[in-house]
C-alpha positions in Angstrom: -139.7 210.3 21.3 -142.8 208.2 22.0 -142.4 204.4 21.7 -143.2 202.1 20.0 -142.3 203.3 16.5 -145.2 202.0 14.4 -144.8 200.9 10.9 -148.4 201.2 9.6 -147.9 201.1 5.8 -144.7 199.5 4.5 -143.2 196.9 2.2 -140.2 194.7 2.7 -137.8 192.5 0.8 -135.4 190.2 2.5 -132.7 187.7 1.5 -130.3 185.5 3.4 -127.0 184.9 1.7 -124.4 182.3 2.9 -121.2 184.0 4.0 -117.9 182.7 5.6 -118.5 182.9 9.3 -115.0 183.9 10.4 -115.1 187.5 9.3 -118.6 188.0 10.7 -117.6 186.7 14.1 -114.8 189.3 14.3 -117.4 192.1 13.9 -119.1 191.2 17.2 -118.1 193.6 20.0 -119.2 191.4 22.8 -117.9 188.0 23.9 -121.4 186.8 25.0 -122.6 186.9 21.4 -121.8 184.1 18.9 -122.4 184.2 15.2 -124.7 181.4 14.0 -123.5 178.8 11.5 -125.9 176.8 9.3 -123.3 174.9 7.3 -119.7 174.2 8.3 -117.8 177.5 8.1 -120.8 179.4 6.7 -123.3 181.8 8.3 -126.3 183.5 6.8 -125.8 187.2 6.0 -129.2 188.9 6.0 -130.1 191.9 3.8 -133.5 193.6 4.2 -134.9 196.5 2.2 -137.9 198.5 3.6 -140.0 201.1 1.8 -141.9 202.8 4.7 -144.8 205.0 3.6 -146.4 205.6 6.9 -144.5 205.4 10.2 -144.5 207.3 13.5 -141.1 208.8 12.5 -142.2 209.7 9.0 -141.9 208.2 5.6 -138.5 206.8 4.8 -136.5 204.0 3.2 -134.1 201.8 5.1 -131.7 198.9 4.4 -130.4 196.5 7.1 -127.3 194.3 6.8 -126.8 191.9 9.7 -126.4 188.3 10.7 -127.9 185.9 13.2 -126.3 185.5 16.6 -127.1 183.7 19.9 -126.4 184.9 23.4 -124.1 182.7 25.5 -125.4 179.5 23.8 -124.4 177.1 21.1 -124.0 178.9 17.8 -124.7 175.8 15.7 -128.1 175.7 14.2 -128.9 172.8 11.8 -131.4 174.7 9.8 -131.7 178.1 8.2 -131.9 180.3 11.3 -135.1 182.0 10.1 -136.7 178.6 10.4 -135.6 178.5 14.1 -136.7 182.0 14.9 -140.0 180.8 16.6 -138.4 178.6 19.3 -134.9 179.9 19.9 -135.6 182.9 22.1 -132.1 184.2 22.1 -131.7 184.0 18.3 -131.7 187.4 16.7 -130.0 189.6 14.1 -126.9 191.6 15.0 -127.3 194.7 13.0 -124.0 195.8 11.5 -125.3 198.4 9.0 -128.6 200.4 9.2 -128.9 202.8 6.3 -131.9 205.2 6.4 -132.7 208.2 4.2 -133.9 210.6 6.8 -132.0 212.2 9.7 -135.0 211.7 12.1 -135.1 208.0 11.6 -131.4 207.8 12.1 -131.4 209.8 15.3 -134.2 207.6 16.8 -132.3 204.4 15.9 -129.1 205.6 17.5 -130.7 207.1 20.7 -133.1 204.3 21.6 -131.3 201.1 20.5 -127.7 202.1 19.8 -128.2 201.0 16.2 -125.3 201.9 13.8 -127.5 204.2 11.7 -126.1 206.2 8.8 -128.0 208.6 6.5 -127.7 207.5 2.9 -129.3 207.8 -0.5 -131.4 204.7 -1.0 -132.9 204.1 -4.5 -135.5 201.3 -4.6 -137.0 200.1 -7.9 -139.8 197.7 -7.1 -141.4 196.0 -10.0 -144.0 193.2 -9.9 -141.4 190.4 -10.3 -138.1 192.0 -9.1 -136.8 194.7 -6.7 -133.4 196.4 -7.0 -131.9 198.7 -4.4 -128.7 200.7 -4.2 -127.3 202.5 -1.2 -124.7 205.2 -1.1 -123.6 208.1 1.1 -120.8 210.7 1.3 -118.2 207.9 1.5 -119.4 206.4 -1.8 -121.5 203.5 -2.9 -122.2 200.9 -0.2 -124.2 198.0 -1.7 -126.5 196.9 -4.4 -129.1 194.1 -4.0 -131.5 192.4 -6.5 -134.3 190.1 -5.3 -136.6 188.2 -7.5 -140.2 187.6 -6.4 -140.8 184.0 -5.5 -143.5 182.3 -7.6 -145.4 180.9 -4.6 -148.7 182.7 -3.9 -148.8 185.4 -1.2 -150.3 184.5 2.1 -150.5 186.0 5.6 -147.3 185.7 7.6 -146.7 186.3 11.3 -143.2 185.8 12.7 -141.0 187.1 15.5 -138.0 189.2 14.7 -135.3 190.0 17.3 -132.5 192.6 17.1 -129.3 192.6 19.1 -127.5 195.9 19.5 -125.1 197.5 21.9 -125.5 200.9 23.5 -122.8 202.1 25.8 -122.2 199.4 28.5 -125.4 197.5 27.7 -126.2 194.7 25.3 -129.8 195.0 24.2 -132.3 192.5 22.7 -135.4 194.0 21.2 -138.3 191.6 20.3 -140.6 192.5 17.5 -143.7 190.8 16.1 -144.3 191.2 12.4 -147.6 190.8 10.6 -147.2 190.7 6.8 -148.7 189.5 3.5 -146.2 188.0 1.1 -144.3 184.9 0.0 -141.2 183.0 1.1 -139.0 180.7 -0.8 -135.9 178.7 0.1 -135.1 176.1 -2.6 -134.7 178.0 -5.9 -134.8 181.5 -4.4 -133.0 184.1 -6.4 -131.2 187.1 -5.1 -127.8 188.8 -5.4 -125.9 191.0 -3.0 -123.0 193.1 -4.2 -120.9 195.0 -1.6 -118.9 198.0 -2.7 -115.6 199.4 -1.4 -117.1 201.3 1.5 -115.8 201.6 5.1 -119.1 200.2 6.5 -118.6 196.9 4.8 -114.9 196.8 4.2 -114.4 193.6 6.4 -117.0 191.5 4.6 -115.8 188.9 2.0 -117.5 190.7 -0.9 -116.4 188.3 -3.7 -117.7 185.2 -1.8 -121.0 187.0 -1.1 -121.4 188.1 -4.7 -121.1 184.5 -5.9 -123.5 182.9 -3.4 -127.0 181.8 -4.1 -129.5 182.8 -1.4 -130.7 180.4 1.4 -134.0 182.2 1.7 -136.0 185.1 0.2 -139.0 186.9 1.7 -141.1 189.2 -0.4 -143.6 191.1 1.8 -146.2 193.2 0.0 -147.4 194.5 3.3 -145.3 194.8 6.5 -146.7 195.9 9.8 -144.9 196.0 13.1 -144.1 198.2 16.2 -140.6 198.8 17.4 -140.7 199.2 21.1 -138.1 199.6 23.9 -135.5 196.9 24.3 -137.0 193.7 25.8 -133.9 192.5 27.6 -130.7 194.2 28.8 -127.4 192.6 29.7 -124.2 194.0 31.0 -121.8 194.0 28.1 -118.9 191.6 28.1 -116.6 193.5 25.8 -113.8 191.9 23.9 
């Protein structure tokens, strides 16, 4: 497969939900990664929904569930980590779930980055002021997410996005630059994430997540990026 994978025409909706940090830290397969806390005992759990109309691996939908980590450095960040994404070069998202609705996208994600891709049914209902999304596969329903559009006007956005993954004996960091048009809100943002009784999310504290108000919402009417080969590789320090 030729890299990078280009996302030419896409939309994205993202929310960051406070979550108890202890169960997230236990999900990390490598001792060199540390889950990031923004409040005592709490970490931001990120959910992102993508409607991809034109990419180099074909049209598809995808949903990501992950949380920010740092590599061999302090995991205490005094602000929402997405505020710190520009200057903490080791700060990135550990992808715990990647649901896609085509086998081709799933195969590419597994082969190149070791992403935990599953093929699922992804239903997205995007309205002018609200998006809802449900994810399910052969093991049953996985999650439901509702995100309200922030009232701030849309504006051009450019931000780095880093992914941490593990493939065989290597820990991989992949750096991505995103160009988008949309809006962002922190105070007063509205979103809800409901996790179902599914093996992929069984260890998450679903009740605490369902009650939590979001730390941040991003509503991106256009989303352009290129997902290239991993930027940095480290010998894994397995637990």
